[in-house]
N, C-alpha and C positions, 0 to 999 in steps of 0.2 A: 518441414519441407512442403513446398507447394508444387502440385503438378503443373506442367506446362500444357497449354491448350492453344493450339493454333486456330485462329479465327474466333476465339472467345472475346467477350468484352464488347463495349458499345462503340468503340472507335476504329476506324480503318476498314470496316467490313463493307460488303456490297449489299445493298438492300434491293431486293427484287419483289415486285408486286405480282401475286398470283390472283387474277380476277376470279370472281365467283361465277354465278349463273349468268350466261350472256343475256343481253337485253333482247326482248321479243315477246311474242304472245305464247302463253302456255295454257293448257287445259289440265285441270286437276279433277280426278274422279275419286270421290270418297264413298266407300261402301261399308255399311254396318249390317251384320248378320246376327240374328238371334236363332240359334240352331234348335232351341227347345220349342220355340213357337213357330218355327219355319217361316220366319219373316226376314226379308231383306229390304233395306232402304239404301238408295243411291242418290248422291248429290254431285252435281257437275259445277265446277267453279272455273270461270275464265280469268286468267291473271295476265296483266300486261306489265313487263318489267322495262324501265328505261334506265339509261345510263346516268 
């Protein structure tokens, strides 16, 4: 016996697109810390995403 599944399969369904991160400028800050040596290093990266 096979279970029925409404909406399963590759035909007849509705495909929706969920976009990811919107296009635009972003600033990313990366911080690394060594607690034993009491050191902290920070790097800033600018990222521009286009469609």
